[in-house]
C-alpha positions as CSV (number, residue, x, y, z in Angstrom):
1,M,-9.4,-4.5,22.0
2,S,-5.6,-2.9,22.1
3,K,-4.4,-1.4,19.0
4,A,-0.6,0.0,18.3
5,I,-0.1,2.5,16.0
6,I,3.1,1.5,13.6
7,H,5.6,4.0,11.9
8,T,8.7,3.8,10.2
9,D,10.6,7.0,7.6
10,T,11.4,4.1,5.1
11,A,7.8,4.8,4.0
12,P,6.1,8.4,3.3
13,A,4.4,10.2,7.0
14,A,1.0,10.6,6.1
15,V,-0.7,13.2,4.4
16,G,-3.4,13.9,7.0
17,P,-5.3,12.4,9.7
18,Y,-4.2,8.8,10.4
19,S,-1.5,6.6,10.8
20,Q,1.1,4.0,8.5
21,A,-0.8,0.9,9.9
22,V,-2.2,0.0,13.3
23,S,-2.1,-3.8,14.2
24,A,-4.9,-4.6,16.6
25,Q,-5.9,-8.7,18.3
26,A,-2.0,-8.4,20.2
27,G,-0.8,-7.6,16.6
28,R,-2.2,-10.7,14.9
29,L,-4.3,-8.1,12.6
30,V,-2.5,-5.3,11.0
31,F,-4.3,-2.3,9.0
32,L,-2.5,-1.1,6.8
33,S,-3.4,2.8,5.2
34,G,-3.3,3.5,1.6
35,Q,0.0,4.3,0.1
36,I,0.4,5.8,-2.6
37,G,3.9,6.6,-5.3
38,L,5.5,8.7,-3.2
39,E,8.9,9.5,-2.8
40,P,10.0,8.2,1.6
41,G,12.5,11.2,1.2
42,T,10.9,13.9,-0.4
43,G,6.9,13.4,0.1
44,E,6.9,14.0,-3.1
45,L,5.5,11.5,-6.4
46,V,7.9,9.3,-8.0
47,S,6.9,10.2,-11.6
48,E,4.0,11.0,-13.8
49,N,4.8,8.0,-15.4
50,F,1.5,5.3,-14.4
51,E,3.4,2.1,-13.8
52,G,6.8,4.3,-11.5
53,Q,3.9,4.6,-9.0
54,V,2.6,1.5,-8.9
55,R,6.2,0.1,-8.0
56,Q,7.1,2.8,-5.2
57,S,3.3,2.4,-3.9
58,F,4.5,-1.1,-3.5
59,A,7.5,0.0,-1.8
60,N,6.6,2.0,0.2
61,M,3.6,-1.1,1.5
62,Q,6.7,-3.4,1.7
63,A,8.4,-0.8,4.0
64,V,5.5,-0.4,6.4
65,I,4.9,-4.1,6.6
66,A,8.5,-4.5,7.7
67,A,8.1,-2.4,10.7
68,A,5.0,-4.5,11.6
69,G,7.1,-7.2,11.3
70,G,5.9,-8.6,8.8
71,T,6.6,-10.0,5.0
72,L,4.1,-9.6,1.4
73,D,3.4,-13.6,2.5
74,N,1.6,-12.2,5.6
75,I,-0.4,-10.5,3.4
76,V,-4.8,-11.5,3.1
77,K,-6.1,-8.9,1.6
78,L,-5.5,-6.0,-0.8
79,T,-7.6,-2.9,-2.0
80,L,-6.1,-1.3,-5.8
81,F,-7.3,2.1,-6.2
82,L,-6.8,3.1,-9.5
83,T,-8.1,6.8,-11.5
84,D,-7.7,5.2,-14.6
85,L,-9.2,1.4,-14.6
86,S,-7.7,0.9,-18.7
87,K,-4.1,0.4,-16.8
88,F,-5.9,-2.2,-15.1
89,A,-3.5,-4.8,-17.1
90,S,-0.4,-2.6,-16.3
91,A,-1.4,-2.6,-12.3
92,N,-2.0,-6.2,-12.0
93,A,1.0,-7.3,-14.4
94,I,3.5,-5.4,-11.3
95,M,1.3,-6.9,-8.7
96,A,1.8,-10.5,-10.0
97,E,5.6,-9.8,-10.1
98,I,5.9,-8.5,-6.7
99,I,3.4,-10.4,-4.5
100,P,3.8,-14.1,-3.6
101,E,1.2,-16.9,-4.5
102,P,-0.9,-17.9,-3.4
103,Y,-2.9,-14.2,-3.8
104,P,-4.0,-12.8,-0.9
105,A,-7.8,-11.7,-1.7
106,R,-8.5,-8.2,-3.1
107,S,-10.5,-5.6,-4.5
108,T,-9.6,-3.3,-7.3
109,I,-11.7,0.0,-7.3
110,G,-11.7,2.8,-9.9
111,V,-11.9,6.3,-8.3
112,A,-11.9,10.0,-9.7
113,S,-9.1,10.9,-8.0
114,L,-6.7,10.2,-5.2
115,P,-4.5,12.2,-2.8
116,K,-1.6,14.7,-4.2
117,G,-3.1,13.2,-7.9
118,A,-1.5,9.9,-7.4
119,Q,-2.7,7.7,-10.1
120,F,-2.6,4.4,-8.5
121,E,-2.7,3.6,-4.7
122,V,-2.8,0.2,-2.2
123,E,-3.9,-0.7,0.7
124,A,-3.4,-4.5,3.0
125,I,-4.8,-6.1,5.7
126,L,-1.9,-8.5,7.1
127,A,-2.4,-11.5,9.3
128,L,1.1,-12.2,11.6
């Protein structure tokens, strides 16, 4: 199996030993690392506001998808991570605004904490 590393400066740099995304099967499958609501230029959270973090996380994800040569239509699986599942409806509504139908498969997981104190993280798998 060959794999290629995908990186863009229009999304935040990795905050640990991982890549923004990796493509496999000659670029047909792309596995995106989780994106939190960091501003690409500063590496700081966009806001303490949950909805602001969700929107920035999806914007960061879109930047990595574009760098991989894809679009939101190429998403086949999303995983959402929330530190407070009582905010699920808000994350769901924002996702419905951003992700086109038919919607991809999705899991939502409640977690105790996320890097840099983020409240939300999204990761994706693409089929190009």
